[in-house]
DRENVEXVEX-842186 format. One line per 3 residues: number of its first residue (from 1); their letters; for each residue x, y, z of N, C-alpha, C, O. Coordinates in Angstrom, 1 decimal, m for minus. Layout:
BEGIN
NUM) a) X/Y/Z/X/Y/Z/X/Y/Z/X/Y/Z ~ ... $
//
This chain:
BEGIN
1) mei) m42.8/11.4/m17.2/m41.6/11.5/m18.1/m42.2/10.3/m19.2/m43.0/9.5/m18.9 ~ m41.7/10.4/m20.3/m42.1/9.3/m21.5/m40.9/8.2/m21.5/m39.8/8.4/m20.9 ~ m41.1/7.1/m22.1/m40.2/6.0/m22.1/m38.8/6.5/m22.9/m37.7/6.1/m22.6 $
4) ndy) m39.0/7.5/m23.9/m37.7/7.9/m24.5/m37.0/8.8/m23.5/m35.7/8.8/m23.6 ~ m37.6/9.4/m22.7/m36.8/10.5/m21.6/m35.8/9.3/m20.9/m34.6/9.2/m21.0 ~ m36.7/8.5/m20.3/m35.9/7.3/m19.8/m34.7/6.8/m20.4/m33.6/6.5/m19.9 $
7) ini) m35.2/6.6/m21.5/m33.6/5.8/m22.7/m32.6/6.8/m22.5/m31.5/6.7/m22.0 ~ m33.3/7.9/m23.1/m32.0/9.0/m23.0/m31.1/9.1/m21.7/m29.9/8.9/m21.6 ~ m32.0/9.4/m20.6/m31.0/9.3/m19.4/m30.0/8.3/m19.2/m28.9/8.4/m18.8 $
10) gin) m30.7/7.0/m19.7/m29.9/5.8/m19.4/m28.9/5.7/m20.4/m27.9/5.1/m20.1 ~ m28.9/6.3/m21.7/m27.9/6.2/m22.7/m26.5/7.4/m22.3/m25.4/7.3/m22.7 ~ m27.0/8.5/m21.5/m26.3/9.9/m21.1/m25.3/9.2/m20.0/m24.1/9.4/m19.9 $
13) lll) m26.4/8.3/m18.9/m25.4/7.4/m17.8/m24.3/6.7/m18.2/m23.1/6.9/m17.7 ~ m24.8/5.9/m19.3/m23.7/4.7/m20.1/m22.6/5.2/m20.4/m21.4/4.9/m20.1 ~ m23.1/6.4/m21.2/m21.7/7.5/m21.6/m21.0/7.8/m20.7/m19.8/7.9/m20.8 $
16) mmi) m21.7/8.2/m19.8/m20.8/9.2/m18.2/m19.9/7.9/m17.9/m18.7/8.1/m17.7 ~ m20.5/6.6/m17.8/m19.5/5.5/m17.0/m18.4/5.2/m18.1/m17.3/4.8/m17.8 ~ m18.6/5.2/m19.3/m17.6/5.0/m20.3/m16.5/5.8/m20.3/m15.4/5.4/m20.4 $
19) tlg) m16.9/7.0/m20.2/m15.8/8.2/m20.4/m15.4/8.0/m19.2/m14.2/7.8/m19.4 ~ m15.6/7.9/m18.0/m14.8/7.9/m16.7/m14.0/6.6/m16.8/m12.8/6.7/m16.4 ~ m14.5/5.4/m17.3/m13.6/4.5/m17.3/m12.5/4.7/m18.3/m11.4/4.2/m18.1 $
22) avi) m12.7/5.3/m19.3/m11.8/5.8/m20.2/m10.5/6.5/m19.8/m9.4/6.1/m20.2 ~ m10.9/7.9/m18.9/m10.2/8.5/m18.2/m9.1/7.5/m17.0/m7.9/7.7/m16.7 ~ m9.9/6.7/m16.5/m9.0/5.9/m15.4/m8.2/4.9/m16.0/m7.4/4.4/m15.3 $
25) yak) m8.2/4.4/m17.2/m7.7/3.4/m18.0/m6.5/4.3/m18.4/m5.4/3.8/m18.2 ~ m6.7/5.6/m19.0/m5.8/6.5/m19.5/m4.6/6.9/m18.4/m3.4/7.0/m18.5 ~ m5.4/7.2/m17.4/m4.2/7.6/m16.5/m3.2/6.3/m15.6/m2.1/6.4/m15.2 $
28) ksl) m4.1/5.2/m15.6/m3.0/4.0/m15.4/m2.2/3.8/m16.3/m1.1/3.6/m15.9 ~ m2.4/3.7/m17.5/m1.6/3.1/m18.5/m0.6/4.1/m18.4/0.5/3.7/m18.2 ~ m0.8/5.8/m18.5/0.2/6.8/m18.2/1.2/6.5/m17.1/2.4/6.5/m17.3 $
31) lan) 0.6/6.2/m15.8/1.3/6.1/m14.8/2.2/4.6/m15.0/3.3/4.6/m14.4 ~ 1.7/3.6/m15.7/2.6/2.4/m15.9/3.6/2.6/m16.6/4.6/1.9/m16.4 ~ 3.4/3.6/m17.6/4.7/3.6/m18.6/5.5/4.8/m18.3/6.6/4.9/m18.8 $
34) dap) 5.0/5.7/m17.4/6.0/6.7/m16.7/6.4/6.4/m15.2/7.2/7.1/m14.6 ~ 5.9/5.4/m14.8/6.5/5.2/m13.3/7.7/4.7/m13.2/8.2/4.1/m14.2 ~ 8.5/4.8/m11.9/9.9/4.3/m11.8/9.7/3.0/m11.2/8.8/2.9/m10.2 $
37) ril) 10.4/2.0/m11.6/10.4/0.7/m10.7/11.6/0.6/m10.3/12.6/0.3/m11.0 ~ 11.6/0.8/m9.0/12.9/0.9/m7.8/12.9/m0.6/m7.7/11.9/m1.3/m7.7 ~ 14.1/m1.1/m7.6/14.5/m2.3/m7.0/15.7/m2.4/m6.2/16.6/m1.8/m6.7 $
40) vtn) 15.9/m2.9/m5.0/16.7/m3.3/m4.3/17.7/m4.1/m4.7/17.4/m5.3/m4.9 ~ 19.0/m3.9/m4.8/20.0/m4.7/m5.6/20.7/m5.0/m4.6/21.4/m6.0/m4.8 ~ 21.0/m4.4/m3.3/22.1/m5.1/m2.5/21.6/m4.2/m1.1/21.2/m3.1/m1.3 $
43) yqe) 21.7/m4.5/0.0/21.6/m4.0/1.4/22.5/m4.5/2.3/22.7/m5.7/2.4 ~ 23.2/m3.7/2.9/24.2/m4.1/4.0/23.9/m3.4/5.3/23.0/m2.5/5.5 ~ 24.7/m4.0/6.1/24.5/m3.3/7.6/26.1/m3.7/8.5/26.7/m4.7/8.5 $
46) kis) 26.4/m2.6/9.1/27.4/m2.6/10.1/27.0/m2.3/11.6/26.5/m1.2/11.9 ~ 27.2/m3.1/12.4/26.7/m2.5/13.5/28.1/m2.8/14.8/28.7/m3.8/14.9 ~ 28.1/m1.9/15.5/29.1/m2.1/16.7/28.5/m1.8/17.9/27.8/m0.8/18.2 $
49) rnd) 28.8/m3.0/18.8/28.0/m2.6/19.9/28.9/m2.5/21.5/28.6/m2.6/22.7 ~ 30.2/m2.1/20.8/31.3/m1.6/22.0/30.9/m0.4/22.4/29.9/0.1/22.1 ~ 32.0/0.1/23.5/31.6/1.4/24.0/31.2/2.5/22.8/30.3/3.3/23.1 $
52) ddh) 31.9/2.4/21.6/31.2/3.5/20.8/30.1/3.1/19.8/30.3/3.1/18.5 ~ 29.1/2.8/20.3/28.0/2.2/19.6/27.9/2.8/18.2/27.9/4.0/18.2 ~ 27.8/2.2/17.1/27.9/2.7/16.0/26.9/1.8/14.9/26.8/0.6/15.1 $
55) fea) 26.2/2.4/14.0/25.4/1.5/13.2/25.3/2.0/11.9/24.9/3.2/11.8 ~ 25.7/1.5/10.9/25.5/1.8/9.3/24.6/0.9/8.4/24.6/m0.3/8.6 ~ 23.8/1.4/7.5/23.0/0.7/6.8/23.1/1.2/5.2/22.6/2.3/5.1 $
58) rvr) 23.5/0.6/4.2/23.5/1.0/2.9/22.5/0.2/2.1/22.4/m1.0/2.3 ~ 21.9/0.8/1.2/21.4/0.4/0.3/21.4/0.6/m1.2/21.2/1.7/m1.5 ~ 21.6/m0.2/m2.2/21.8/0.1/m3.2/20.5/m0.2/m4.3/20.1/m1.3/m4.3 $
61) vkn) 20.0/0.7/m5.1/19.0/0.3/m5.7/19.1/0.8/m7.3/20.0/1.5/m7.7 ~ 18.2/0.3/m7.9/18.3/0.5/m9.6/16.8/0.6/m10.3/15.9/m0.2/m10.2 ~ 16.8/1.8/m11.0/15.5/2.0/m11.6/15.2/1.3/m12.9/15.7/1.6/m13.9 $
64) fgn) 14.3/0.3/m12.8/14.1/m0.5/m14.0/12.9/m0.1/m14.7/12.5/m0.7/m15.7 ~ 12.3/1.0/m14.3/11.2/1.5/m15.0/11.4/2.7/m16.2/12.5/2.8/m16.8 ~ 10.3/3.5/m16.6/10.8/4.2/m17.6/10.4/5.8/m17.0/10.5/6.8/m17.8 $
67) gva) 10.1/5.9/m15.9/9.8/7.1/m15.4/11.0/7.3/m14.2/11.6/6.4/m13.7 ~ 11.1/8.6/m14.0/12.2/9.3/m13.1/11.9/9.3/m11.5/10.9/9.9/m11.1 ~ 12.6/8.7/m10.7/12.5/8.9/m9.5/12.9/10.4/m8.7/14.1/10.7/m8.4 $
70) vkt) 12.0/11.1/m8.5/12.4/12.5/m8.0/13.2/12.4/m6.9/14.3/12.8/m7.0 ~ 12.7/11.8/m5.8/13.4/11.6/m4.7/13.4/10.1/m3.8/12.4/9.7/m3.2 ~ 14.2/9.5/m3.7/14.2/8.2/m3.0/15.0/8.1/m1.7/16.2/8.3/m1.7 $
73) fll) 14.3/7.9/m0.6/15.1/7.9/0.8/15.0/6.2/1.2/14.2/5.3/0.8 ~ 16.1/6.3/2.2/16.0/5.0/3.2/15.5/5.4/4.4/16.0/6.4/5.0 ~ 14.4/4.8/4.9/13.9/5.1/6.1/14.2/4.0/7.0/13.9/2.9/6.7 $
76) fit) 14.6/4.2/8.0/15.1/3.2/9.1/14.3/3.6/10.5/14.4/4.7/11.0 ~ 13.5/2.5/11.1/13.0/2.4/12.3/13.8/1.6/13.3/14.2/0.5/13.2 ~ 13.9/2.5/14.5/14.3/1.4/15.7/13.5/1.8/16.9/12.6/2.7/16.9 $
79) ddr) 13.9/1.0/17.8/12.9/0.9/19.1/13.8/1.3/20.4/14.9/0.8/20.5 ~ 13.4/2.0/21.2/14.4/2.4/22.5/13.0/2.4/23.5/12.3/3.4/23.6 ~ 13.0/1.3/24.1/12.4/1.1/25.5/10.8/1.7/25.3/10.3/2.4/26.1 $
82) gvk) 10.2/1.2/24.1/9.1/1.2/23.6/8.6/2.5/22.8/7.5/2.7/22.4 ~ 9.6/3.4/22.5/9.5/4.6/22.0/10.1/4.3/20.6/11.2/3.7/20.5 ~ 9.5/4.7/19.4/10.0/4.1/18.1/10.8/5.5/17.5/10.2/6.6/17.5 $
85) hyf) 12.2/5.3/17.0/12.6/6.3/16.2/13.0/6.4/15.0/13.6/5.4/14.8 ~ 12.7/7.3/13.8/12.8/7.2/12.8/14.0/8.1/12.1/14.1/9.3/12.3 ~ 14.6/7.3/11.3/15.9/7.9/10.7/15.9/7.9/8.8/15.7/6.9/8.1 $
88) lsk) 16.1/9.1/8.4/16.1/9.1/7.2/17.6/9.2/6.4/18.5/9.8/7.0 ~ 17.8/8.9/5.2/19.0/9.0/4.6/19.0/10.3/3.6/17.9/10.9/3.3 ~ 20.2/10.7/3.3/20.2/11.8/2.2/19.4/11.1/1.1/19.5/10.0/0.7 $
91) piv) 18.5/12.1/0.6/17.9/11.5/m0.6/18.8/11.3/m1.9/19.8/12.0/m2.2 ~ 18.2/10.2/m2.6/18.6/10.2/m4.0/18.1/10.8/m4.8/17.0/10.2/m5.0 ~ 18.2/11.9/m5.5/17.9/12.9/m6.2/17.6/12.7/m7.8/18.6/12.6/m8.5 $
94) sle) 16.3/12.5/m8.6/16.2/12.3/m9.8/17.2/11.1/m10.4/18.0/11.2/m11.3 ~ 16.8/9.8/m9.7/17.2/8.7/m10.5/16.4/8.2/m11.8/15.2/8.0/m11.8 ~ 17.1/8.1/m12.8/16.5/8.0/m14.0/16.6/6.7/m14.3/17.3/5.9/m13.6 $
97) skc) 15.9/6.2/m15.5/15.9/5.0/m15.9/17.1/4.1/m16.1/18.0/4.7/m16.8 ~ 17.3/3.0/m15.9/18.1/2.2/m16.0/19.5/2.6/m15.2/20.6/2.1/m15.4 ~ 19.2/3.7/m14.2/20.5/3.9/m13.6/20.2/3.4/m12.1/19.1/3.2/m11.7 $
100) eae) 21.4/3.2/m11.2/21.9/2.7/m10.2/22.3/3.9/m9.0/23.0/4.8/m9.4 ~ 22.0/4.0/m7.8/22.6/5.1/m6.8/22.6/4.1/m5.8/22.2/2.9/m5.9 ~ 23.1/4.6/m4.8/23.1/4.1/m3.1/22.8/5.2/m2.0/23.2/6.3/m2.0 $
103) aei) 22.1/4.6/m1.3/21.6/5.7/m0.1/22.1/5.0/1.5/21.9/3.8/1.6 ~ 22.5/5.5/2.2/23.2/5.5/3.5/22.6/5.9/4.5/21.9/6.9/4.4 ~ 22.7/5.2/5.7/22.4/5.9/7.0/23.6/5.5/7.9/23.8/4.3/8.1 $
106) ils) 24.4/6.7/8.4/25.4/6.1/9.4/25.1/7.1/10.7/24.9/8.3/10.6 ~ 25.1/6.1/11.8/24.4/6.9/13.3/25.5/6.4/14.2/25.8/5.2/14.4 ~ 26.1/7.6/14.6/27.1/7.5/15.6/26.6/7.5/17.1/25.4/7.8/17.2 $
109) kdd) 27.2/7.3/18.1/26.8/7.4/19.5/26.0/8.3/19.8/25.2/8.1/20.7 ~ 26.2/9.7/19.0/25.3/10.8/19.5/23.7/10.6/18.7/22.8/11.4/19.0 ~ 23.6/9.7/17.9/22.4/9.3/17.1/21.5/8.2/17.8/20.3/8.3/18.0 $
112) ish) 22.3/7.2/17.9/21.6/6.1/18.4/22.2/5.3/19.7/23.4/5.0/19.9 ~ 21.4/5.1/20.3/21.5/4.3/21.7/21.9/2.8/21.6/21.6/2.1/20.6 ~ 22.5/2.3/22.8/22.8/1.0/22.9/21.5/0.1/22.6/21.5/m0.8/21.8 $
115) emi) 20.2/0.4/23.3/19.1/m0.4/23.3/18.3/m0.1/22.0/17.4/m0.9/21.8 ~ 18.5/0.9/20.9/18.1/0.9/19.6/18.9/0.5/18.9/18.8/0.7/17.7 ~ 20.2/m0.5/19.4/21.2/m1.1/18.3/20.5/m2.4/18.4/20.1/m3.1/17.4 $
118) nsi) 20.3/m2.8/19.8/19.7/m3.9/20.1/18.3/m4.6/19.3/18.1/m5.8/18.9 ~ 17.7/m3.6/19.2/16.3/m3.9/18.7/16.4/m4.0/17.3/15.4/m4.3/16.7 ~ 17.6/m3.8/16.5/17.7/m4.0/14.9/17.6/m5.7/15.1/16.8/m6.3/14.4 $
121) sdk) 18.2/m6.4/16.0/18.7/m7.6/15.8/17.7/m8.7/16.5/17.8/m9.9/16.4 ~ 16.5/m7.7/17.3/15.6/m8.3/18.5/14.5/m8.7/17.3/14.2/m7.6/16.8 ~ 13.9/m9.7/16.9/12.7/m9.7/16.2/11.4/m9.5/16.8/10.4/m9.4/16.2 $
124) kkp) 11.7/m9.4/18.3/10.3/m8.9/19.0/10.1/m7.4/18.9/9.0/m7.0/19.3 ~ 11.0/m6.7/18.5/11.3/m5.3/18.5/11.0/m4.7/17.2/11.5/m5.2/16.3 ~ 10.0/m3.4/17.0/9.4/m3.0/16.0/10.4/m2.3/15.0/10.1/m1.2/14.4 $
127) aga) 11.6/m2.8/14.7/12.6/m2.2/13.8/12.6/m2.7/12.2/12.6/m3.9/11.8 ~ 12.6/m1.6/11.6/12.8/m2.3/10.1/13.2/m1.2/9.1/13.4/0.0/9.3 ~ 13.5/m1.8/8.1/13.9/m0.3/7.0/13.0/m0.3/5.9/12.5/m1.4/5.7 $
130) fli) 12.6/0.6/5.2/11.7/0.9/4.2/12.4/1.6/2.9/13.2/2.6/3.1 ~ 12.2/1.2/1.9/12.7/2.3/0.7/11.6/3.1/0.3/10.7/2.5/m0.2 ~ 11.6/4.3/0.3/10.7/5.4/m0.3/11.1/6.0/m1.4/12.1/6.7/m1.4 $
133) sqd) 10.0/5.8/m2.5/10.6/7.0/m3.4/9.2/7.7/m4.0/8.1/7.2/m3.8 ~ 9.3/9.0/m4.7/8.4/9.6/m5.3/8.6/9.9/m6.6/9.7/10.1/m7.1 ~ 7.5/10.0/m7.1/7.6/10.2/m8.7/6.8/11.5/m9.1/6.0/12.0/m8.3 $
136) ffn) 7.1/12.1/m10.5/6.6/13.3/m10.9/5.1/13.6/m10.4/4.8/14.8/m10.3 ~ 4.2/12.6/m10.1/2.9/12.7/m10.1/2.6/12.8/m8.7/1.5/12.9/m8.3 ~ 3.8/12.7/m7.9/3.7/13.0/m6.3/3.1/11.8/m5.7/2.7/11.8/m4.6 $
139) nly) 3.1/10.6/m6.4/2.5/9.2/m5.8/3.8/8.8/m5.1/4.9/9.4/m5.2 ~ 3.6/7.7/m4.1/4.8/7.3/m3.6/4.9/6.0/m3.6/3.9/5.3/m3.5 ~ 6.1/5.4/m3.7/6.7/4.0/m3.8/7.2/3.6/m2.3/8.0/4.3/m1.7 $
142) ysf) 6.8/2.6/m2.1/7.8/1.9/m0.7/7.7/0.6/m0.9/6.9/0.0/m1.5 ~ 8.9/m0.2/m0.2/9.3/m1.3/m0.1/9.9/m1.9/1.1/11.0/m1.4/1.3 ~ 9.4/m2.8/1.9/10.1/m3.3/3.1/11.3/m3.9/2.8/11.5/m4.5/1.8 $
145) isl) 12.2/m3.7/3.6/13.6/m4.3/3.5/13.8/m5.1/4.6/14.1/m4.5/5.6 ~ 13.8/m6.5/4.5/14.2/m7.4/5.4/15.4/m7.6/6.2/16.5/m8.0/5.7 ~ 15.3/m7.3/7.3/16.8/m7.2/8.2/17.1/m8.7/8.7/17.9/m8.9/9.6 $
148) aqd) 16.6/m9.6/8.1/17.4/m11.0/8.6/18.7/m11.3/8.1/18.9/m11.2/6.8 ~ 19.4/m11.7/8.9/21.1/m11.9/8.2/21.1/m13.1/8.0/21.8/m13.7/8.7 ~ 20.3/m13.9/6.9/20.3/m15.2/6.8/20.2/m15.4/5.0/20.6/m14.4/4.2 $
151) dsh) 19.8/m16.4/4.5/19.8/m16.7/3.3/17.9/m16.8/2.8/17.5/m17.5/1.9 ~ 17.3/m16.2/3.4/16.0/m16.3/3.4/16.0/m15.5/1.8/15.2/m16.0/1.0 ~ 16.6/m14.5/1.2/16.6/m14.1/0.2/16.7/m15.2/m1.2/16.3/m15.0/m2.3 $
154) lkd) 17.3/m16.3/m0.7/17.7/m17.2/m1.8/16.4/m18.3/m1.9/16.4/m19.3/m2.7 ~ 15.4/m17.9/m1.0/14.3/m18.9/m0.7/13.0/m18.4/m1.2/12.2/m19.3/m1.6 ~ 12.8/m17.3/m1.3/11.6/m16.8/m1.7/11.8/m15.6/m2.6/12.9/m15.0/m2.8 $
157) fsv) 10.6/m15.2/m3.2/10.9/m14.1/m3.9/11.2/m12.9/m3.3/11.2/m13.0/m2.1 ~ 11.4/m11.8/m3.8/11.5/m10.4/m3.2/10.3/m9.6/m3.4/9.6/m9.7/m4.4 ~ 10.1/m8.8/m2.2/9.0/m8.0/m2.2/9.3/m6.5/m3.1/10.1/m5.6/m2.9 $
160) pir) 8.4/m6.8/m4.1/8.4/m5.6/m5.4/7.8/m4.2/m4.6/6.9/m4.2/m3.8 ~ 8.6/m3.1/m4.9/7.9/m1.7/m4.6/6.6/m1.6/m4.9/6.0/m2.3/m5.8 ~ 5.9/m0.8/m4.1/4.5/m0.9/m4.1/4.2/0.8/m4.5/5.0/1.7/m4.0 $
163) qvs) 3.2/1.0/m5.3/2.7/2.2/m5.5/1.7/2.7/m4.7/0.6/2.1/m4.8 ~ 1.7/3.8/m4.0/0.6/4.2/m3.2/0.3/5.4/m3.7/1.2/6.2/m3.9 ~ m1.1/5.9/m4.0/m1.6/7.1/m4.5/m1.8/7.8/m3.3/m1.7/7.2/m2.2 $
166) kfh) m2.0/9.3/m3.4/m2.1/10.3/m2.6/m3.4/10.1/m1.6/m3.6/10.6/m0.5 ~ m4.4/9.1/m2.3/m5.7/9.0/m1.5/m5.8/7.5/m0.5/m6.7/7.0/0.1 ~ m4.7/7.2/m0.7/m4.2/5.4/m0.1/m4.0/5.8/1.3/m3.5/6.9/1.5 $
169) piy) m4.5/5.1/2.5/m4.1/5.5/3.7/m2.9/5.2/4.1/m2.6/5.7/5.2 ~ m1.8/4.2/3.4/m0.6/4.3/3.5/0.3/5.3/3.5/1.4/5.4/4.1 ~ m0.5/6.2/2.4/0.3/7.3/2.0/0.6/8.7/3.2/1.5/9.6/3.2 $
172) rfi) m0.6/8.4/4.1/m0.6/9.2/5.2/0.5/8.8/6.4/1.0/9.6/7.1 ~ 0.6/7.2/6.4/1.5/6.6/7.2/2.8/7.0/6.9/3.6/7.4/7.8 ~ 3.3/6.9/5.5/4.8/7.1/4.9/5.1/8.9/5.2/6.1/9.5/5.6 $
175) rgf) 4.0/9.4/5.0/4.3/11.0/5.2/4.5/11.3/6.5/5.3/12.3/6.7 ~ 3.8/10.5/7.9/4.0/10.6/9.0/5.5/10.2/9.6/6.2/10.8/10.5 ~ 5.8/9.0/8.8/7.0/8.6/9.0/8.3/9.8/8.9/9.1/10.2/9.8 $
178) ikk) 8.1/10.4/7.6/8.7/11.4/7.4/9.1/12.4/8.4/10.2/12.8/8.7 ~ 7.7/12.8/8.8/7.4/14.2/9.7/7.9/13.8/11.0/8.4/14.6/11.7 ~ 7.9/12.6/11.4/8.6/11.9/12.4/9.8/12.3/12.7/10.3/12.9/13.7 $
181) ank) 10.4/11.7/11.6/12.0/12.1/11.5/12.4/13.2/11.6/13.4/13.5/12.2 ~ 11.6/14.2/10.9/12.1/15.8/11.1/11.8/16.3/12.3/12.4/17.3/12.7 ~ 10.8/15.8/13.0/10.3/16.3/14.4/11.6/15.9/15.3/12.1/16.7/16.1 $
184) qkn) 11.9/14.5/15.1/12.8/13.7/16.0/14.6/14.3/15.7/15.6/13.9/16.3 ~ 14.5/15.2/14.8/15.8/15.4/14.0/16.6/14.7/13.7/17.7/15.1/13.6 ~ 16.0/13.5/13.3/17.1/12.3/12.5/16.9/12.2/11.2/16.6/11.2/10.6 $
187) tyt) 17.1/13.6/10.5/17.3/13.4/8.9/18.9/13.8/8.9/19.6/14.2/9.8 ~ 19.2/13.4/7.5/20.4/13.5/7.1/21.1/14.9/7.6/22.2/15.1/8.1 ~ 20.0/16.2/7.3/20.8/17.2/7.5/20.9/17.5/9.1/21.7/18.4/9.5 $
190) hri) 20.2/16.8/9.7/20.1/17.3/11.2/21.4/16.4/11.8/22.2/16.9/12.6 ~ 21.5/15.1/11.2/22.8/14.6/11.4/24.2/15.0/11.4/25.0/14.9/12.3 ~ 24.2/15.6/10.1/25.3/16.6/9.7/25.4/17.6/10.4/26.5/17.8/10.9 $
193) grk) 24.5/18.5/10.8/24.6/19.7/11.5/25.0/19.1/13.0/25.7/19.9/13.6 ~ 24.7/18.1/13.6/25.1/17.8/15.2/26.5/17.6/14.7/27.4/18.4/15.1 ~ 26.8/16.7/13.9/28.4/16.4/13.7/29.2/17.5/13.5/30.3/17.5/14.1 $
196) nsk) 28.8/18.6/12.8/29.7/19.8/12.4/29.6/20.9/13.7/30.5/21.8/13.9 ~ 28.4/20.7/14.6/28.7/21.6/15.6/29.4/20.8/16.7/30.1/21.5/17.5 ~ 29.3/19.4/16.9/30.2/18.7/17.7/31.8/19.1/17.4/32.5/19.3/18.3 $
199) mlk) 32.3/19.1/16.1/33.5/19.4/15.3/34.0/20.5/15.7/35.0/20.5/16.4 ~ 33.4/21.8/15.3/33.3/23.0/15.9/33.8/23.0/17.4/34.9/23.2/17.8 ~ 32.9/22.8/18.0/33.0/22.9/19.6/34.2/22.2/19.9/34.8/22.7/20.9 $
202) ele) 34.9/21.2/19.4/36.1/20.6/19.9/37.3/21.6/19.2/38.4/22.0/19.7 ~ 37.0/21.9/18.2/38.0/23.0/17.4/38.2/24.3/18.6/39.3/24.7/19.0 ~ 37.0/24.7/18.9/37.2/25.9/19.6/37.8/25.6/20.9/38.6/26.5/21.3 $
205) qmm) 37.5/24.4/21.7/38.6/23.8/22.9/39.7/23.8/22.6/40.6/24.3/23.3 ~ 40.0/23.2/21.4/41.6/23.4/21.2/42.1/24.6/20.9/43.3/24.9/21.3 ~ 41.4/25.4/20.2/42.0/26.8/20.2/42.1/27.5/21.4/43.0/28.4/21.6 $
208) ggn) 41.2/27.2/22.2/41.2/27.9/23.6/42.0/27.6/24.3/42.6/28.4/25.0 ~ 42.2/26.2/24.3/43.5/25.8/25.0/44.7/26.1/24.7/45.6/26.1/25.5 ~ 44.9/26.2/23.3/46.3/26.8/22.9/46.4/28.2/23.1/47.6/28.5/23.4 $
211) tni) 45.7/29.0/23.1/45.7/30.3/23.3/46.5/30.5/24.8/47.4/31.3/25.0 ~ 45.9/29.7/25.8/46.0/29.8/27.1/47.7/29.2/27.6/48.3/29.1/28.7 ~ 48.0/28.9/26.6/49.4/28.0/26.9/50.6/29.3/26.7/51.8/29.1/26.8 $
//
């Protein structure tokens, strides 16, 4: 090969690198302009440790970005004797720019054990809460929510929600958490189904009792 051939190959490789860089930059610019920016504005918990174990978690979020958050979940993780349990809230659907919404997880004694409630306040237990969101490009966003019942939020910066592409390892972890919540029947629809089944069973028992009178 002559010198001119090497020069042409070098020029072509350089042009390919420039084109690839331009494509990556354009994609990042598009994602930056059209991505949702979800921020947790309020988080509350209510725990009952009496005979009727009960737990409630509510998170209020606002979309400060330009893009629409297609679905946003509150994910809660508790521990029961070394076994992790994953709970999903009802999704916030199509959270538009500058809009606010609330997601909640309400667990009765049929959903959560006394040990799981204790793990929430035990720092040694792997309990935690996450905000998970999805955009139109199927990228995921997540943010850890501190369960500390103190004034730490007044002493340090808030943890911003982070974007996770489909090729990032954390993407698979998040998808795995959601699959585990479904497998354990701890999604919103599963909890509502159990509640409705229990109410229907109690109603049938009441009607049966009245019939025998």
